[in-house]
C-alpha positions, 0 to 999 in steps of 0.5 A, a space after each residue: 571718490 573716484 569719479 571715473 572708476 567708481 572707487 573710494 579710498 579712506 585712509 592716510 596719503 604720503 607724497 600723494 600715494 595710498 600709505 599705511 592702514 586704510 580701506 579701499 572700495 571697489 565698484 562691485 562691493 569688494 572692500 580691501 582692508 588693510 595695508 598700503 605702500 606707495 599705492 599698492 596693498 602691501 603687507 597684511 590685508 583682506 578683501 572683504 566680499 559682499 556676501 561676508 567672505 573674506 581673503 586674508 593675505 600678505 601682500 607685496 606690491 600689490 600681489 598676494 604672496 600667502 593668503 587663505 579664503 574665509 567664508 562668512 560663517 568661518 569655513 576655511 577654504 582649503 585648496 587640496 583635498 577639501 572635503 567639504 560638500 563632497 560625495 562623501 559627506 553632503 553636510 553644510 558647514 552649519 550642519 557640521 558645527 551644529 549637528 543635523 536637523 531632524 528629518 524634515 527640517 533639512 537645510 536648503 542653505 547653509 543659513 539656518 534661515 535662508 534669506 528671503 528672496 522675491 518670488 521668481 528669482 533664484 538664490 545666488 549665494 551672495 545675492 538673488 538672480 533675476 531672470 527678468 533683469 538678467 542681474 544678480 542684486 543684493 538680498 536687500 535689493 539695493 545694489 546690482 552685484 552683476 550679470 550672468 552668462 547664458 551658461 551660468 543662468 541655465 545652471 542657476 535655474 537648474 541648481 538654485 533655491 527659488 523664490 516664492 511669493 512671501 519670500 520664504 519656502 512653504 512649510 506645508 502644501 496649502 489647498 488655497 495656494 494656486 502656486 502649489 496646487 493647480 485648481 481645475 476648472 470644475 473645482 472652482 465652480 464649488 460642489 463636486 457634481 456626482 
């Protein structure tokens, strides 16, 4: 591992250059898996992101000359006329592949079971955003993936799934759950006075 850059290379060397089939891990968790020539990405290789997505490409002297992004569920990104979650069709890829869920069982993420996130945090897609620390953290909580700008924070709070007490979403309203049903002072005292 390079101490000053936080990168890690696993593979062969030739004349002190990275050479051949290898893995190179960046400090942000992205890993390049593929061919190297004279220390540069060269040949077939993929950038694998912490969320499982992959940018698969043909590389020449460090530059991608042809490639495509594949999401962790197999959905291929198309850079022109992409119709996924468009105004005409708002289904997630999982719903396209396996059909829509019955009424009341709508997916909130593209995952069949959304990853659990701590109370008060927001699902970012590759981890969760914690407003208290202003960090994006991996779902397992072991790695800081990055930080957001003020504008990104507002968008996340306005649009992303929010974590509840047990890390999951409530299935039905429970009158004993103070987060879902506000309790008035008169209700705490016991029987109603008529």
